[in-house]
C-alpha positions in Angstrom: 174.5 110.8 179.4 175.2 114.4 178.3 176.2 115.6 175.0 178.9 118.4 175.2 180.2 120.3 172.1 183.8 121.8 171.5 184.1 124.3 168.7 187.5 125.0 167.8 189.3 127.2 165.2 192.7 126.9 163.9 195.3 129.5 162.1 197.1 128.0 160.6 195.1 125.3 159.4 194.9 122.1 161.1 197.5 119.8 159.8 197.2 115.9 159.8 200.1 115.4 162.3 198.5 118.1 164.6 195.2 116.3 164.2 196.9 113.0 165.1 198.4 114.7 168.1 195.0 116.1 169.2 193.4 112.5 169.0 196.5 111.1 171.4 196.2 113.8 173.7 192.8 113.1 174.3 192.7 109.2 174.3 193.5 108.3 178.1 191.8 111.3 179.5 188.4 110.4 178.0 188.4 107.1 179.3 189.4 108.0 182.5 186.2 110.3 183.0 184.0 108.0 181.1 183.6 110.4 178.1 183.0 109.1 174.6 184.1 111.0 171.5 180.8 110.7 169.3 181.9 112.8 165.9 184.1 115.5 164.9 183.4 117.7 161.9 186.3 119.5 160.2 185.9 122.1 157.8 187.2 121.6 154.2 189.9 124.4 154.8 190.7 122.7 158.0 190.3 126.1 160.1 187.2 125.1 162.0 186.2 121.9 163.6 183.2 120.9 166.1 183.6 118.0 168.3 180.7 116.2 169.9 181.5 114.2 173.2 179.2 112.4 175.6 179.9 111.8 179.4 178.1 111.5 182.6 177.8 115.2 182.8 179.1 118.3 181.2 182.0 118.8 183.9 183.2 115.1 183.3 183.7 116.1 179.7 185.3 119.3 180.7 187.5 117.9 182.9 188.8 115.2 180.1 189.2 118.0 177.8 191.1 120.3 180.3 193.5 117.5 180.9 194.0 117.1 177.2 195.1 121.0 177.2 191.8 121.6 175.2 190.8 125.4 175.0 187.5 125.3 176.4 186.1 128.8 175.6 183.5 127.6 173.0 182.5 124.5 174.9 178.7 123.9 175.6 176.3 121.1 176.8 173.5 120.6 174.4 170.5 118.4 173.1 170.3 116.8 170.0 167.2 116.9 167.8 166.8 114.8 164.3 164.7 115.7 161.6 161.6 113.5 161.5 162.1 110.0 159.7 165.7 110.5 159.7 168.0 107.3 160.0 171.4 107.0 161.3 172.7 106.2 157.8 171.2 109.6 156.5 173.2 111.5 159.3 176.4 109.6 158.5 176.0 111.5 155.0 175.8 115.2 156.2 178.4 117.3 154.7 177.7 120.9 155.4 177.2 122.4 158.8 175.9 125.7 159.9 176.7 127.3 163.2 174.4 129.8 164.6 174.9 132.0 167.7 172.3 134.2 169.4 172.7 137.2 171.7 169.7 136.3 173.4 168.5 132.8 174.4 166.0 131.5 171.7 163.5 128.8 171.7 164.3 125.9 169.4 160.7 126.1 168.3 160.9 129.6 167.1 163.9 128.8 165.0 162.2 125.4 163.7 159.2 127.5 162.7 161.3 129.7 160.4 163.1 126.8 159.1 159.7 125.2 158.3 158.2 128.3 156.6 161.4 128.2 154.3 161.5 124.4 153.8 160.6 125.3 149.8 164.1 126.9 150.0 165.7 123.6 151.1 163.9 121.9 148.5 164.8 124.3 145.7 168.5 124.1 146.3 168.4 120.1 147.0 169.6 120.7 150.6 167.9 118.2 153.3 167.9 119.3 157.0 169.3 116.3 159.2 170.1 117.2 162.9 170.4 120.0 165.3 172.5 120.1 168.3 171.0 123.0 170.8 172.9 124.5 173.5 171.3 124.2 176.8 171.7 128.1 177.3 170.0 128.5 174.1 172.3 130.6 172.6 174.3 128.2 170.3 172.9 125.8 167.4 175.2 123.6 164.9 172.9 122.1 162.2 173.9 119.4 159.9 172.5 119.2 156.3 173.1 116.9 153.1 173.7 119.2 150.2 175.4 119.4 146.7 177.8 122.0 148.5 178.2 124.8 151.3 177.0 127.6 148.8 173.6 125.8 148.0 173.0 125.8 151.8 174.2 129.4 152.2 171.8 130.5 149.6 168.8 128.6 150.8 169.6 129.8 154.4 169.6 133.6 153.1 166.2 133.1 151.1 164.4 131.5 154.0 165.8 134.4 156.1 167.4 132.2 158.5 170.3 133.5 161.1 173.5 132.0 160.7 177.2 132.9 161.5 179.2 130.2 159.6 178.3 127.5 156.9 180.9 125.0 155.8 181.3 121.7 154.2 183.1 119.3 156.5 184.4 115.7 156.6 183.8 113.5 159.8 187.4 112.6 161.5 
């Protein structure tokens, strides 16, 4: 099975009614292509959402999303990497997300080395790294953290000199 991630932005912010409609639009299309919706992370301001799908291959996921009229501009296959010793209950408690984009492909080990070097920053701000989703083209990354708030993660990332594009608190939908 292949993991695929869809990054979405909303202007104006996503309403509960529009979210319900999006779910209804994808319902039959996902099953038809043997695609599962794994998780969706909606920003607190309701202007960003990242959806995680799993299917037989990336094209099956794209076909299902295309039939549901999703914008596939920021849709990418990727791999999932958990922090050592993290359980699913820990993952479920994640509340802050980081989006990272790279102009040139990067190796996960290189980013992990920077994060490891700055691990004390995470501890200082009571931030715990839980999971990374890394694109197969090595140009996009989404990381999940458990933290007091998004600002704690932002401060820790800046102090550790970690690259990031966006950091936001989220709820699972």
